[in-house]
BATOR-407265 format. One line per 2 residues: for each residue x, z, y of C-alpha. Coordinates in Angstrom, 2 decimals, m for minus. Each point is the difference from the previous one (the first is absolute). Layout:
X,Z,Y  ...
//
This chain:
0.00,0.00,0.00  2.80,0.85,2.40
1.60,m3.47,m0.07  m3.41,m1.65,0.28
m0.83,2.18,3.02  3.36,m0.84,1.61
m0.66,m3.72,m0.46  m3.47,0.35,1.53
1.40,1.79,3.06  2.75,m2.58,0.57
m2.47,m2.89,m0.39  m2.44,1.68,2.40
2.73,0.51,2.62  1.12,m3.65,m0.30
m3.57,m1.21,0.62  m0.45,1.97,3.23
0.60,m1.44,3.46  1.59,3.21,1.29
3.48,0.94,m1.13  m0.34,3.80,0.25
m2.55,2.05,m1.92  m1.16,3.60,m0.10
0.03,1.82,m3.33  m3.82,0.01,m0.02
0.05,m3.80,0.36  2.24,m0.31,m3.06
m2.47,2.13,m1.95  m2.61,m2.74,0.51
2.03,m2.18,m2.38  m0.41,2.54,m2.81
m3.36,1.77,0.55  m0.08,1.14,m3.63
3.11,2.17,0.53  m0.26,3.53,1.40
1.77,0.81,3.28  2.84,2.09,m1.50
0.76,m2.63,m2.65  m0.11,m2.73,2.65
2.51,1.92,2.15  2.35,0.21,m2.98
m0.35,m3.74,m0.66  0.63,m0.91,3.66
3.08,2.27,0.08  1.30,m1.71,m3.15
m0.42,m3.39,1.73  2.04,1.31,2.95
2.71,1.35,m2.34  0.12,m3.37,m1.79
0.41,m1.80,3.33  m3.27,m1.94,m0.34
m1.52,1.78,3.01  1.68,1.76,2.89
m0.99,2.59,2.55  m0.59,m0.86,3.64
m0.42,2.78,2.52  m1.10,0.03,3.60
1.15,3.59,0.29  m3.46,1.47,m0.50
m1.39,m2.31,m2.68  1.53,m1.16,m3.27
m1.08,m3.33,m1.38  1.11,m2.20,m2.88
1.13,m3.60,m0.01  1.73,m2.58,m2.15
3.78,0.07,0.45  0.05,m3.65,1.16
2.40,m0.36,2.90  m1.42,m1.13,3.29
m3.57,1.24,m0.49  0.39,2.92,2.38
1.86,m2.05,2.58  m2.69,m2.71,m0.06
m2.82,2.49,0.36  1.71,2.03,2.75
0.93,m3.18,1.86  m3.67,m0.94,0.00
m0.93,3.43,1.39  2.30,m0.44,3.00
m1.48,m3.30,1.14
//
């Protein structure tokens, strides 16, 4: 179940228009999994390098480790 849940989360993230996601958003990809188990799965994805943390200082979000995503999004915010 764990690998299947990881795959579902990664696929869900890839399909979204936004690059950064809250933990609760990631849970939408695996509604059948309880919150504590989902947290463990998301942390495993971070440890494996398939997701990474992004922090604004007050909020922690998750994103794919693809280079350039943050720069593109932040560049768009400044225009």
